[in-house]
C-alpha positions in Angstrom: 9.0 27.6 21.8 10.4 30.5 23.8 10.4 31.3 27.5 7.1 31.5 29.4 7.1 35.2 29.2 7.1 35.0 25.4 3.8 33.2 25.3 1.1 34.6 23.1 -2.4 34.6 24.4 -5.2 33.5 22.0 -8.7 34.5 22.8 -10.9 31.6 21.5 -13.8 34.0 21.0 -11.6 35.4 18.1 -11.3 31.9 16.7 -13.6 31.3 13.7 -15.1 28.0 12.6 -13.2 28.4 9.3 -9.9 28.4 11.2 -10.7 25.1 12.8 -11.8 23.6 9.4 -8.6 24.8 7.9 -6.6 23.3 10.7 -8.4 19.9 10.3 -7.7 19.8 6.6 -4.0 20.9 7.0 -3.4 18.3 9.8 -5.1 15.5 7.8 -2.9 16.3 4.8 0.2 16.5 7.0 -0.6 13.2 8.6 -1.0 11.5 5.2 2.5 12.8 4.2 4.0 12.1 7.7 2.4 8.9 9.1 5.0 8.6 11.9 5.3 12.3 12.5 5.3 13.7 16.0 3.3 16.6 17.5 6.4 18.7 17.6 7.0 18.1 13.9 3.4 19.0 13.2 3.5 22.3 15.0 6.9 23.1 13.4 5.5 22.4 10.0 2.0 23.9 10.3 2.3 26.4 13.1 3.5 29.3 10.9 0.3 29.0 8.9 -1.8 29.7 11.9 -2.2 32.2 14.8 0.9 31.9 17.1 -1.2 30.5 19.9 -2.8 27.8 17.8 -0.3 25.0 18.6 -2.5 23.4 21.2 -5.4 23.3 18.8 -3.2 21.7 16.1 -2.0 19.1 18.5 -5.6 18.4 19.6 -6.7 18.0 16.0 -3.9 15.5 15.4 -4.8 13.6 18.6 -8.5 13.4 17.4 -7.5 12.4 13.9 -5.1 9.7 15.2 -7.7 8.4 17.6 -10.3 8.1 14.9 -8.0 6.5 12.3 -6.8 3.0 13.1 -3.1 2.6 13.0 -1.6 0.2 10.4 -1.3 -3.3 11.8 2.0 -4.1 13.3 1.3 -7.8 12.9 3.3 -9.9 10.4 1.4 -10.7 7.2 -0.9 -13.7 7.7 -1.1 -13.3 11.5 -3.4 -11.2 13.6 -4.1 -10.9 17.2 -7.4 -12.5 18.4 -9.7 -11.0 20.9 -7.7 -12.8 23.6 -4.6 -10.9 22.5 -2.8 -14.0 21.3 -1.5 -14.5 17.8 -3.6 -16.7 15.5 -2.5 -18.0 12.1 -5.5 -18.4 9.7 
């Protein structure tokens, strides 16, 4: 990202529903291939495919996707946290 004077203004009235659909599909595919990828990596990889001011939209799509998709469990196999937050072995 350049200096603040280099910012590109995007008018959202120029945005088309097809652009957002394309962003959702591209971000979902990128997330499958990069499960631990960061927002910066996402915008670096996908940003050139979209309008120069589309970075915030791509990050928002990633946030929404990650929020809706449960993260893989970090618990060791055979253990899971109960509702009380403590580890329970079945």
